[in-house]
Steps between C-alpha positions, in 0.01 A plus 500: 500500500206703367701586193604133453139385528390752238769378265402137555132585455562662166736224373255233616223667309715507191576124537135412535401719208763341280423148624130528412589558136636141481278354769143627473399289803623737770407257778823317420701812577358522852668167592841604361789526748467872459224480763749665742473812283125505574588641838567828323182492292301823491181304572451415869303184419803379299747582778280302746471212251884498467548486876257211543663299217757233591794736466767289673828665614575852385761490217692790647491770765321754268198271452482425873508877563216548255296229678571660834392846371155355437453527875473871429290464189213740448252209443385340831450159335862506371628583852289210637648260243850619576437449876398142432760403238819686600607272787496188278684686223770612749527146640589365157717793380877529539546648852770738361238655272257535788763654728600743226137623463437518876812708554386741225139506618504516882661845537220653284187290558367748753438735206273240324160666526276200426676226694303377807623347822408154383722551195791610720459182701528300174839655430614442857389134474727476192788631716435210742573243227823340621698517177387860442595603854846352450549688175386824666740451790791435266410818305467709814843380622679556171342814352725802521257771382131582456205516743586163668435639845146591390456143369608363837259736677203378294605136536480563880121511477526121542723309743671302225821699526512546876748212541729659232522853636821429705673346204393789277614756759850348508550386141301722263722694265280812489544723815139623498381137510724419793382816674134401453559148619689620809230755579230232482698265727578772758145640509345154488256607235477593131313799370381549140306753296160364389404805293445870520212724596429867459503723806364855487746768615283800420159440336453872448789514254467143376827385651545136576775236515541129456581309818621143508276235659725294724450154654731285706530141606701346787774262393447134582868446584698607803861601476761604760453881505846598626680268255307636203556858615875438532506345157325801347737737681803355324343462155717633216233746386417822697137456388479186714702646791262798505213253570705363793540847633123576480410176674764555767355845588158345578641208694758654735325388816444156368865435412664632814883483493502359149363827370818683608731289283270538202477880551881533520531290183255733316677810632819375333324423170660628177165646396461852648124466546534172680782627718279794600223262584737291713612810691136595552427160651809527729382837614154364577650217701729707716293813555367540854128420565 
């Protein structure tokens, strides 16, 4: 996107320079439909002015992405204008465009160095727009590749998708998405990465590492635990069945006799690692106290 913005900025400058040859009154150019291109202007005052202008709906996903990137702009006044104007722009824009941009942005927005918590809440409020949420759900269910599980994780900051987790767990095409949805339902919570922070390992030698900052939220929906666990255990993907095995290990006492049938099912799994896990669970259940 940075490269695209640089290209637009240069071409926009060339348009304005050429236009002033025929139109000496440059104030007329400012009201041209090219005002959307002002979001890429090198001058922060012009970017702010473009955001506060009556932009209307974004013409395509690229321009909505450029508008969203202003939440990470280096100029505080531009970020403030984006915070105020972005919800109304999203409300009027094609929800497919908005969903496209959110799916591309949410897995990486923790790396935005200038975005503030209020700005993140603006993006999450856009997710709560009904038509946008429907487009996002359709995309999560139908996408077969990409960081869709990360998108679902970040969407979990709000309770908008809590009622859709069971459908996503059973119907999503991407195994990692089903696995994430099943884990959230079985644990009753969703955990996400809110950023990273440095931790010193050895100050004497200047060694340090980046650790994720994790937060979690309890789901607002209740689902039948055993039914969801059994559904995960027979999923067509070993990635999802592995989640069922992990949850089963931590809930042996809770499940009682039902745990034995699930353990035997895992022990007979076609995946060697899952079969080994099932045998381990059986061993733990039958070993003397």
